[in-house]
C-alpha positions in Angstrom: 0.0 0.0 0.0 1.3 3.5 -0.9 1.8 6.1 1.8 -0.4 9.1 1.7 2.5 11.4 0.7 3.3 9.4 -2.4 -0.3 9.0 -3.2 -0.9 12.8 -3.0 2.2 13.5 -5.2 1.1 10.9 -7.8 -2.4 12.3 -8.1 -1.4 15.9 -9.1 0.8 15.8 -12.2 2.7 19.1 -12.8 3.2 19.7 -16.5 4.9 22.9 -17.7 3.3 25.0 -20.4 5.6 26.1 -23.2 6.7 29.7 -22.9 9.7 31.7 -24.2 11.4 31.1 -20.8 11.2 27.3 -21.5 12.7 27.9 -25.0 15.5 30.0 -23.6 16.4 27.4 -20.9 16.5 24.5 -23.5 18.5 26.6 -26.0 21.0 27.8 -23.4 21.5 24.2 -22.1 22.1 23.0 -25.7 24.7 25.8 -26.3 26.5 24.9 -23.1 26.7 21.3 -24.0 27.9 22.3 -27.5 30.7 24.4 -25.9 31.7 21.4 -23.8 32.1 19.3 -27.0 34.7 21.7 -28.4 37.2 20.3 -25.9 36.6 16.7 -26.8 38.9 15.1 -29.4 36.3 12.5 -30.4 33.8 15.2 -31.3 35.9 16.0 -34.4 35.7 12.5 -36.0 33.5 12.4 -39.1 32.4 15.0 -41.6 32.8 18.5 -40.2 30.4 21.3 -39.8 31.1 24.3 -42.1 31.4 26.9 -39.4 31.9 25.1 -36.1 35.0 23.1 -35.2 32.9 20.0 -34.5 31.7 17.1 -36.6 28.1 16.6 -37.7 27.6 13.6 -35.4 29.1 15.5 -32.5 26.8 18.4 -33.2 23.7 16.3 -33.3 24.7 14.4 -30.2 25.4 17.7 -28.3 22.0 19.2 -29.3 20.2 16.0 -28.3 22.0 15.8 -24.9 21.4 19.6 -24.4 17.7 19.1 -24.9 17.7 16.2 -22.4 19.5 18.4 -19.9 17.1 21.4 -20.6 14.0 19.2 -20.2 15.4 18.1 -16.8 16.0 21.7 -15.8 12.5 22.8 -16.9 10.8 19.9 -15.1 12.9 20.5 -11.9 12.1 24.2 -11.9 8.4 23.4 -12.5 8.3 21.0 -9.6 9.8 23.5 -7.2 7.4 26.2 -8.4 10.0 28.6 -9.9 8.7 28.3 -13.5 
């Protein structure tokens, strides 16, 4: 049997509504992860991007991981009531 605290938390789902703040958080986290990939040697293996010193697979991976980190930040801020 579930305790009453877990039952209360499970019955009220908190879902964030998209806003420009959510977009800025996800974009900023994607850029930060992309900046971290500039230091990796394996991020430069494969066909390169025309402007950035990173490969196409490294860029796609950085953007995907940045979105995952950004979603975590948005959900965390929503759960504590800051967003």
